[in-house]
Each structure stands twice: as C-alpha cells, then as structure tokens.
N, C-alpha and C positions, 0 to 999 in steps of 0.2 A: 404427571402433570407438566405442561408447557406453561410458559408468561412471557407476553410480548412488553417491554417496556421502550417508549417512544422518549427520545432524547431531542430536544428544539434548541439548534445550537445558531445565535444571532451571529452578525457577520463577524462583530469582535471577537467570538467564540472560533469561529472557522478560520480568520486570521491566527490566530494563537497555534492553532494544529497547523497551518499553513507554514507559517513561522521553523515548527520542529522540525518538518521535514527538511525545509531549505538549510537549516541548521545540521542536519544528521548529514547531508546529501554534500553541504559544504566542507564536513570535516571528513567524509571520503571521496575528494576530489582526485586522490592518487589514481583511482580506481578508475578506468575506461568503463566505456559504454556497455560493453561486451561482456565485462565480467559482473558487473551490477545486474543484467539480465540472467546471467549464469547463475550466478548466487541465488536470484530470486526465483528459478524454475528449480531451483536443489531445495531451496526451499519449501516451494510450494510441493515437489514430492514427499519432503519429510513429515509436513501436515495432513496432506492427505491418507499419508501411512499410521499416523499418531493416533490420538484420542482429541486430540482439540476439539475444542467448542463447536456445535454445530452452526454458531454464529459467525467463528472466521472459515469455516469449512464453506459454507454454501457463497463465499465472495472469493473466494478462489477463483471461480471461472470468473468474476470480473478482474481481476488479476491478470489471468491468462489471456483476457481480449486486450488489457491494456500493453502487454508483453508483444501482444497480436499487433497492437498500432504501430509499435517501434522496432517491430523484425519483419512485416510484409510490407514487400515493394509497392503494391497495390495502395497501398496507403499515403496519401500525402500529408505528413502532418506539419503544422509549422514548427519551427525553432522551440518556440515559448512553450507548447504543448509536450513537445519532447522532452522538455526540461521538467513539465511538471508531472509525467512518467517518471520518468527516472526517478525524480526527490521520491518520489512516493514507493519506489521501487526498492530505494535505498534505506528508507524508512522501515520498510517490511522485512529487509533482513537483519536490521538493527537489532540484536537481542536484547540491549539496554538500553531501552529509548523510554516514552512518559511512563510506563506501565512495563516491566520486565516480562519478557516473554514467558519464564520462568514458574511467575505467579500462577496457583492451579486456577483454573475457572476465568478468570480477567486478563491475565499475560497479553493478549490478542486483542482484548478490548479496543486499545488507541490503535491497532493496526486496521481494525475494522472501520473505525470512525477514518482513517486514515486515503482508506481504499475506497471509502464512500465519496468523501471528497475529494477524489479525485473524479471519479465517477462521474457525479456530479458538475464538477467544471469540466468536464470533457463529453458532455451529454449531445452535443453537438456534432461531434465527429462518430 
C-alpha cells in the first residue's frame, strides 16, 4: 500500500531551503562547474542502482533535465539560473545536508524538496 503526502511550503519555508542550497554551494566553491556536474551524474548512477526510495527515484529525471540545461549548448540560460542549478546539484551531492542521506527512508527527502524547488523556480525554462 502506498501513501501520498502533500506538504505546502510558504515563501519563508522555500527561502530556508534555498538558503541551505546556497550555503552548501558556497562551502564547495573550490569545485568548478564540471566537477559539480560530474559528481551529480555519478550520484545519479549510484541512486539508480540502489534501493533509494521511489520519491527520489522519480525525481532523478528532473535532475537529469537540469543537468541538460547546463550542458546542452542549445539552452541559453541566464547566469542566475545557471547558479540555481549548480546550487541544486551541489546540494544533491552533499551527503551530510539537512537530512543525512544515509538515514533509511528519509535521507533523500530534503534532496527531493530541493529538486522540486529548483524545477519550480526554473519552470519557464
């Protein structure tokens, strides 16, 4: 039996998550864009081969689309949108984020939020 849970985040809640993304990205500022992208791709491969929860498995496609926005020359994204995507990827690849990824069942919950927030912020793209 599955269960659907809906969580409504107000603008203050969303800013809290965006702030966490920026903080992790700044902490990893020694990494160039390609390193962040490659690390995200590696993490995606690991998750696809794991027993990660369905809620994160279903968001991997969105994450791959965000990577496509960065790497496909046909997309002309603004520097601000590029930064948002890189912040999301940096957050996603950080194991010790708001909810440590190794916690069974819920470890990727915050990552799922971050992916959804980034997609919402970039829905026009």
